C-alpha positions as CSV (number, residue, x, y, z in Angstrom):
1,X,36.4,-7.3,-4.1
2,X,37.0,-3.8,-3.0
3,X,34.5,-1.9,-5.2
4,X,30.9,-1.8,-4.3
5,X,28.5,-3.7,-6.6
6,X,24.8,-3.2,-7.1
7,X,23.2,-5.3,-4.3
8,X,19.7,-6.4,-5.0
9,X,19.3,-8.6,-1.9
10,X,15.8,-8.8,-0.3
11,X,17.3,-8.3,3.2
12,X,19.6,-7.6,4.8
13,X,19.5,-5.1,2.0
14,X,21.7,-2.3,0.6
15,X,22.1,0.7,2.8
16,X,22.4,4.3,1.5
17,X,26.0,5.0,0.5
18,X,26.1,8.4,2.3
19,X,24.9,6.7,5.5
20,X,27.6,4.1,5.3
21,X,30.2,6.7,4.7
22,X,29.1,8.8,7.6
23,X,29.0,5.8,9.9
24,X,32.5,4.7,8.7
25,X,33.8,8.2,9.3
26,X,32.5,8.4,12.8
27,X,32.9,4.7,13.8
28,X,35.8,5.1,16.1
29,X,34.6,8.3,17.8
30,X,31.3,10.2,17.6
31,X,32.1,14.0,17.1
32,X,32.2,15.6,20.5
33,X,32.1,12.3,22.4
34,X,35.4,10.5,21.9
35,X,33.9,7.1,21.8
36,X,32.3,4.9,19.2
37,X,28.5,4.7,19.2
38,X,29.0,1.0,19.9
39,X,30.8,1.9,23.2
40,X,28.5,4.4,24.8
41,X,25.9,3.5,27.4
42,X,22.3,3.2,26.2
43,X,21.4,5.5,29.2
44,X,23.9,8.2,28.4
45,X,23.1,11.7,27.3
46,X,24.7,10.9,24.0
47,X,22.3,8.0,23.3
48,X,19.5,10.1,24.7
49,X,20.2,12.5,21.7
50,X,20.4,9.6,19.2
51,X,17.2,8.0,20.3
52,X,15.4,11.3,20.6
53,X,16.2,12.5,17.2
54,X,15.5,9.1,15.6
55,X,12.0,9.1,17.0
56,X,11.5,12.8,16.1
57,X,12.6,12.2,12.5
58,X,10.3,9.2,12.2
59,X,7.4,11.3,13.5
60,X,8.1,14.1,11.0
61,X,8.4,11.7,8.1
62,X,5.1,9.9,8.8
63,X,3.3,13.0,10.3
64,X,2.7,11.2,13.7
65,X,1.1,13.1,16.5
66,X,0.9,12.4,20.2
67,X,-1.8,9.8,19.6
68,X,0.9,7.4,18.4
69,X,3.7,5.8,20.5
70,X,6.9,4.5,19.1
71,X,9.0,1.6,20.3
72,X,12.4,0.4,19.1
73,X,12.6,-3.3,19.8
74,X,14.5,-6.5,18.9
75,X,13.4,-9.9,17.7
76,X,12.8,-9.1,14.0
77,X,9.5,-9.1,12.2
78,X,8.8,-12.6,13.3
79,X,8.8,-11.6,16.9
80,X,5.9,-9.3,16.1
81,X,4.0,-12.2,14.6
82,X,3.7,-13.3,18.3
83,X,3.8,-10.0,20.2
84,X,0.7,-8.7,18.3
85,X,-1.7,-11.5,19.4
86,X,0.0,-11.8,22.8
87,X,-1.0,-8.2,23.5
88,X,-4.2,-7.8,21.6
89,X,-6.0,-11.2,21.0
90,X,-7.8,-12.8,23.9
91,X,-8.3,-16.5,24.1
92,X,-12.1,-16.1,23.5
93,X,-11.7,-13.6,20.6
94,X,-10.7,-13.7,17.0
95,X,-8.7,-11.6,14.6
96,X,-9.0,-11.4,10.9
97,X,-5.9,-12.2,8.7
98,X,-5.3,-11.5,5.1
99,X,-2.8,-14.0,3.7
100,X,-1.1,-12.6,0.6
101,X,2.3,-14.3,0.8
102,X,4.9,-16.1,2.8
103,X,5.1,-13.6,5.7
104,X,1.4,-13.2,6.4
105,X,1.1,-17.0,6.0
106,X,3.6,-17.4,8.8
107,X,1.9,-14.8,11.0
108,X,-1.5,-16.3,11.2
109,X,-0.5,-19.6,13.1
110,X,1.2,-17.6,15.7
111,X,-2.1,-15.8,16.4
112,X,-3.9,-19.1,16.7
113,X,-1.8,-19.9,19.7
114,X,-3.5,-17.0,21.6
115,X,-7.0,-16.9,20.2
116,X,-8.5,-17.5,16.7
117,X,-6.9,-16.3,13.6
118,X,-9.5,-16.2,11.0
119,X,-8.1,-16.2,7.5
120,X,-10.5,-14.1,5.5
121,X,-8.6,-14.4,2.2
122,X,-5.6,-16.3,0.9
123,X,-3.8,-16.2,-2.4
124,X,-2.3,-19.7,-1.9
125,X,-4.2,-21.2,-4.8
126,X,-2.4,-19.0,-7.3
127,X,0.9,-18.9,-5.5
128,X,0.2,-15.4,-4.1
129,X,0.3,-13.5,-7.3
130,X,-2.1,-10.7,-6.1
131,X,-3.7,-9.0,-3.2
132,X,-7.5,-9.1,-2.7
133,X,-10.0,-6.4,-3.5
134,X,-12.1,-5.1,-0.6
135,X,-15.2,-6.9,-2.0
136,X,-13.5,-10.2,-1.6
137,X,-13.0,-9.7,2.2
138,X,-15.8,-11.0,4.5
139,X,-14.6,-9.2,7.6
140,X,-15.8,-9.7,11.2
141,X,-16.9,-6.3,12.6
142,X,-16.2,-7.6,16.1
143,X,-12.6,-8.8,15.2
144,X,-9.9,-7.7,17.6
145,X,-8.0,-6.4,14.5
146,X,-7.4,-7.0,10.9
147,X,-3.8,-8.1,10.1
148,X,-2.2,-7.7,6.7
149,X,1.3,-7.4,5.1
150,X,1.6,-4.4,3.0
151,X,4.3,-5.7,0.7
152,X,5.2,-9.4,0.4
153,X,8.9,-9.5,-0.2
154,X,9.1,-13.0,-1.6
155,X,6.2,-12.9,-4.1
156,X,6.5,-9.2,-5.0
157,X,2.8,-8.1,-4.4
158,X,1.9,-5.0,-2.6
159,X,-1.3,-3.2,-1.4
160,X,-1.8,0.1,-3.1
161,X,-4.2,1.1,-0.3
162,X,-4.8,-0.8,3.0
163,X,-7.9,-3.0,3.3
164,X,-11.1,-1.2,4.2
165,X,-12.2,-2.3,7.7
166,X,-14.1,-1.0,10.6
167,X,-11.6,-2.4,13.1
168,X,-8.0,-1.4,13.8
169,X,-5.5,-2.4,11.2
170,X,-2.2,-4.3,12.1
171,X,0.3,-4.1,9.4
172,X,3.7,-5.8,8.8
173,X,5.3,-3.1,6.7
174,X,8.8,-4.6,6.8
175,X,9.6,-4.3,3.1
176,X,8.0,-1.0,2.2
177,X,8.5,0.9,5.4
178,X,9.3,4.6,4.8
179,X,8.9,4.2,1.0
180,X,5.9,6.4,0.7
181,X,3.7,8.8,2.7
182,X,1.1,7.1,4.9
183,X,-1.9,8.1,7.0
184,X,-1.6,5.9,10.1
185,X,-4.8,7.0,11.8
186,X,-6.5,3.7,11.0
187,X,-3.6,1.5,12.2
188,X,-3.5,0.1,15.7
189,X,-0.1,-1.3,15.1
190,X,2.3,-0.6,12.2
191,X,5.6,-2.3,12.4
192,X,8.8,-3.1,10.4
193,X,12.0,-4.9,10.8
194,X,14.7,-2.4,9.7
195,X,17.0,-4.6,7.4
196,X,15.1,-3.9,4.2
197,X,14.5,-0.1,4.1
198,X,15.6,1.4,7.4
199,X,18.8,0.0,8.7
200,X,20.7,-3.2,9.6
201,X,19.3,-6.5,10.9
202,X,18.6,-6.5,14.7
203,X,16.1,-3.6,15.0
204,X,12.4,-3.4,14.6
205,X,10.3,-0.3,14.7
206,X,6.8,-0.5,16.1
207,X,4.3,2.3,15.9
208,X,1.2,1.9,18.1
209,X,-1.9,4.0,18.3
210,X,-2.3,4.9,22.0
211,X,-6.0,4.1,22.3
212,X,-5.4,0.7,20.8
213,X,-2.3,0.2,23.1
214,X,-4.6,0.6,26.1
215,X,-6.6,-2.4,25.0
216,X,-3.8,-4.8,25.4
217,X,-4.1,-7.6,27.9
218,X,-2.8,-7.4,31.4
219,X,-0.3,-9.6,33.2
220,X,2.0,-10.1,30.2
221,X,5.7,-11.0,30.3
222,X,7.6,-7.7,30.5
223,X,9.6,-8.1,27.3
224,X,6.5,-9.1,25.4
225,X,4.4,-6.2,26.6
226,X,4.3,-3.3,24.2
227,X,3.3,-1.0,27.0
228,X,6.4,-1.7,28.9
229,X,8.6,-0.9,26.0
230,X,6.8,2.4,25.5
231,X,6.9,3.3,29.2
232,X,10.6,2.5,29.3
233,X,11.3,4.7,26.2
234,X,12.6,1.7,24.2
235,X,15.1,0.9,27.0
236,X,13.3,-1.9,28.9
237,X,16.6,-3.8,28.1
238,X,19.7,-2.7,26.3
239,X,18.5,-1.7,22.7
240,X,20.5,-2.3,19.5
241,X,22.3,1.0,19.9
242,X,24.3,0.9,16.7
243,X,21.2,-0.2,14.6
244,X,19.3,2.7,16.0
245,X,22.1,5.1,15.2
246,X,22.1,3.9,11.6
247,X,18.3,4.2,11.6
248,X,18.8,7.8,12.7
249,X,21.2,8.5,9.8
250,X,18.8,7.0,7.4
251,X,15.9,9.2,8.6
252,X,18.3,12.2,8.1
253,X,19.0,11.0,4.6
254,X,15.3,10.6,3.8
255,X,14.5,14.0,5.1
256,X,17.4,15.8,3.5
257,X,18.9,14.5,0.2
258,X,15.9,12.4,-0.6
259,X,13.4,15.2,0.0
260,X,10.8,13.4,2.2
261,X,8.5,10.4,1.6
262,X,6.5,11.9,-1.3
263,X,9.7,12.4,-3.3
264,X,10.9,8.9,-2.2
265,X,7.6,7.4,-3.5
266,X,8.1,9.1,-6.9
267,X,11.7,7.9,-7.1
268,X,10.7,4.3,-6.2
269,X,7.8,4.3,-8.8
270,X,10.2,5.5,-11.4
271,X,12.8,2.8,-10.7
272,X,10.2,0.1,-10.7
273,X,8.7,1.2,-14.0
274,X,12.1,0.8,-15.6
275,X,12.1,-2.9,-14.9
276,X,8.3,-3.5,-15.4
277,X,8.4,-1.8,-18.8
278,X,10.9,-4.4,-20.0
279,X,8.9,-7.2,-18.5
280,X,5.7,-6.0,-20.1
281,X,7.4,-5.5,-23.4
282,X,8.5,-9.1,-23.5
283,X,5.8,-11.2,-21.7
284,X,6.9,-14.4,-23.4
285,X,10.5,-14.0,-22.2
286,X,10.2,-12.2,-18.8
287,X,7.3,-14.0,-17.0
288,X,6.3,-11.6,-14.2
289,X,5.0,-13.3,-11.1
290,X,2.7,-10.6,-9.6
291,X,-0.5,-9.4,-11.5
292,X,0.0,-5.9,-12.9
293,X,-2.3,-4.0,-10.6
294,X,-0.7,-5.6,-7.5
295,X,3.0,-5.4,-8.4
296,X,5.5,-4.2,-5.8
297,X,7.6,-1.1,-6.1
298,X,10.1,-2.8,-3.8
299,X,10.6,-6.4,-5.0
300,X,10.3,-7.1,-8.8
301,X,9.8,-10.8,-9.3
302,X,10.0,-12.6,-12.6
303,X,11.1,-15.9,-14.3
304,X,12.6,-16.7,-17.7
305,X,11.2,-19.4,-20.0
306,X,13.5,-22.1,-18.5
307,X,15.5,-22.9,-15.4
308,X,18.6,-23.0,-17.6
309,X,18.0,-19.4,-18.7
310,X,17.4,-18.4,-15.1
311,X,20.8,-19.7,-14.1
312,X,22.6,-18.1,-17.1
313,X,20.9,-14.8,-16.3
314,X,22.0,-14.9,-12.7
315,X,25.6,-15.9,-13.5
316,X,26.0,-13.3,-16.2
317,X,24.4,-10.7,-14.0
318,X,27.1,-11.1,-11.4
319,X,29.7,-10.8,-14.1
320,X,28.1,-7.3,-14.8
321,X,28.2,-6.3,-11.1
322,X,24.5,-7.1,-10.4
323,X,24.4,-9.3,-7.3
324,X,21.8,-11.3,-5.2
325,X,19.1,-11.4,-7.8
326,X,18.1,-15.1,-7.1
327,X,14.4,-15.5,-6.4
328,X,13.1,-17.2,-3.3
329,X,12.8,-21.0,-3.7
330,X,9.0,-20.8,-3.4
331,X,8.7,-18.6,-6.4
332,X,12.0,-19.3,-8.3
333,X,13.4,-17.2,-11.1
334,X,14.7,-13.6,-10.4
335,X,13.9,-11.1,-7.6
336,X,15.3,-7.6,-7.9
337,X,14.8,-5.8,-4.5
338,X,15.0,-2.0,-5.3
339,X,14.4,-0.4,-1.9
340,X,15.0,3.3,-1.1
341,X,18.8,2.8,-1.0
342,X,19.1,1.3,-4.5
343,X,20.3,4.1,-6.8
344,X,18.7,4.7,-10.1
345,X,21.9,3.8,-11.8
346,X,21.7,0.3,-10.4
347,X,18.2,-0.2,-11.7
348,X,19.2,1.3,-15.1
349,X,22.1,-1.2,-15.2
350,X,19.8,-4.1,-14.5
351,X,17.3,-2.9,-17.1
352,X,20.0,-2.6,-19.7
353,X,21.3,-6.1,-18.9
354,X,17.8,-7.5,-19.1
355,X,17.4,-6.1,-22.6
356,X,20.8,-7.3,-23.7
357,X,20.2,-10.7,-22.3
358,X,16.8,-11.0,-24.0
359,X,18.2,-10.0,-27.3
360,X,21.1,-12.5,-27.1
361,X,18.9,-15.5,-26.0
């Protein structure tokens, strides 16, 4: 297959076509360098420029000042499940965890290995079909931090606003990173693995409020110490240079053709509405997983009335160029991941197919 299809994979997800085209064009030799970005030293002046612009663009997109540090690290989102408590949760302390789906559910036990992870709310009883209201959270004002996942990729639920808390927030934003403007002043740690909205697998971006960073424990293993990564300018070890280069290209795309995060948010809401309108119009045929006021703009999850119809839908979707729509096994059904890079044409094509499939079934 030589032609690109519409890729609705939850991750590694579709990348912006202009980014792929630029990376392809310059793969053999960066302009003015004569070497591929995969061949240059991570301590060269050329990579200095890549890393510097990548961080500067990120800061501009999110409005970050000097009170926040940025680290580009490896290990994926699940490494952060451990690094957060290793740095910030003492053995005699506790942290509050809000469990809204598969990823926050996996994070809490890792914190328990360092101190006490206090689950202050869980959506397990209803298979994680919503996020809590602030009134449902009984928070500890002495907690080391409050941990939550802003968007649960598998269940398709998303916080419209972060939980209200008097302690620092720690957020896994892997699947809605750079999809909307955000005030990070309340966040002690805000992190994302790149392979959903910000690049290929192998890179994670960690944003740390400097006053919170200073609270980290001492005597940590170097590679697990956020401070060491910040002090080394994200080069404590050899970073994933090509992934950072692609992240740089994506930030340029977000700033330029996409018009910044406010425009990106409007674009994403419009795309999601195209699908949710069909689901809402046929609630007996398209059975949405997430409750309406908690639905994700990134991952649209639903089932059909029977497993047989689910399988027919997936098979016929591929025949129409709509790929990787199968839902996670814990939810089943269909999952359309429509991150920043998914063009409107792809969502329209899926919307039209949904309507046609419904009318024929």
